[in-house]
C-alpha positions, 0 to 999 in steps of 0.5 A, spaced: 569 610 232 566 609 238 570 613 243 569 619 238 562 619 239 562 618 246 566 624 246 561 628 242 556 625 246 559 628 253 561 634 250 553 635 248 551 633 255 556 638 258 554 644 254 547 643 255 548 643 263 552 649 262 547 652 258 541 650 264 546 652 270 546 659 266 538 659 265 538 658 273 543 664 275 539 668 270 532 666 273 535 667 280 538 674 279 532 676 275 526 673 280 530 669 285 533 671 292 539 675 288 534 680 285 535 686 290 528 689 289 526 682 292 530 682 298 529 689 300 521 687 299 522 681 304 527 685 308 521 690 309 516 685 310 520 681 316 521 688 319 514 690 319 512 683 322 517 684 327 514 691 329 507 689 329 509 683 334 512 688 338 506 693 338 502 687 340 506 685 346 511 690 348 513 686 354 515 681 349 522 685 347 525 680 343 522 683 336 524 689 338 531 686 340 532 683 333 531 690 329 536 693 334 541 687 331 540 689 324 542 696 326 549 692 326 548 688 320 553 689 314 548 691 309 547 699 309 540 698 307 538 693 312 541 698 318 537 704 314 531 699 314 532 697 322 532 704 324 526 706 320 522 701 323 524 702 330 522 709 329 515 707 326 514 703 333 515 711 337 516 711 344 515 704 346 522 704 343 526 707 348 530 701 349 533 702 342 535 709 344 543 708 344 543 703 338 540 709 334 545 714 337 551 709 335 548 709 328 547 716 328 555 717 329 557 712 324 560 712 317 554 710 313 550 717 311 544 713 309 542 709 316 545 715 320 540 719 317 534 715 319 537 714 326 536 721 326 529 721 324 527 715 328 530 718 334 525 724 333 519 720 332 521 716 339 520 724 342 522 725 348 523 718 351 529 719 347 531 725 351 539 722 352 540 722 345 540 730 345 548 731 346 549 727 340 544 730 336 546 737 337 553 734 335 551 732 328 547 738 327 554 742 328 558 737 324 554 735 318 551 742 316 550 740 309 548 733 310 541 730 311 544 727 316 544 734 320 538 737 317 534 730 320 537 732 326 535 738 327 528 737 326 529 731 331 532 736 336 525 739 337 521 733 338 526 730 343 529 735 348 526 738 353 522 745 351 527 749 356 533 745 354 538 751 353 543 748 349 538 745 344 535 751 343 542 754 342 543 750 337 537 750 333 538 758 333 545 757 331 543 753 325 537 758 323 543 762 321 547 757 317 548 758 309 545 751 308 537 753 306 535 746 308 538 746 315 535 753 316 529 750 315 529 744 318 532 747 324 526 752 324 521 746 324 525 744 330 525 751 334 517 751 332 516 744 335 520 746 341 515 752 342 509 748 341 511 743 347 513 749 351 506 752 350 503 746 351 506 745 358 506 752 360 501 752 367 498 759 365 496 756 358 492 750 362 486 754 364 485 757 356 486 750 354 480 748 358 475 754 356 476 752 349 
């Protein structure tokens, strides 16, 4: 009789422990580290902190280097977020251009798209990415990776870069209307920059 009671108690205790374990797992999934929304929020907060730290003291490249390392993360979301926050640094993120080009050419379309956007936000400081951007425009005309690359070209390339201009003009004749639109934006950006650097327009601007 005593053995039977002890066995029943053990079964009850085991069932209670199992129920508690299940409750803890469910709680973690809904509210803890396993929740993808919580993870995304923490990741964005960390990257914003790194961006802010670097901009506050650009001579300390450790925060930027940490963002660059995230470009090589195993998780697509982290790679894309890293590209986004590097882009928000602007021209001072020139150190990240080559890793961004690697991301631009990767098999992950989400992070590649954000890398194209980031290169555009870095601007002329990312000039060495122009050949890669031209390649992406030609290879991905029906993808937002190619569309973002077309717009980025207008912000990154020299205004007299004949290869960039030719690639954008060709894209404006493509059947994909979204590529045509972003290529037109890229061409307008190049034209505006050419006008700003044209010596013949300097006196007129000074007279305004």
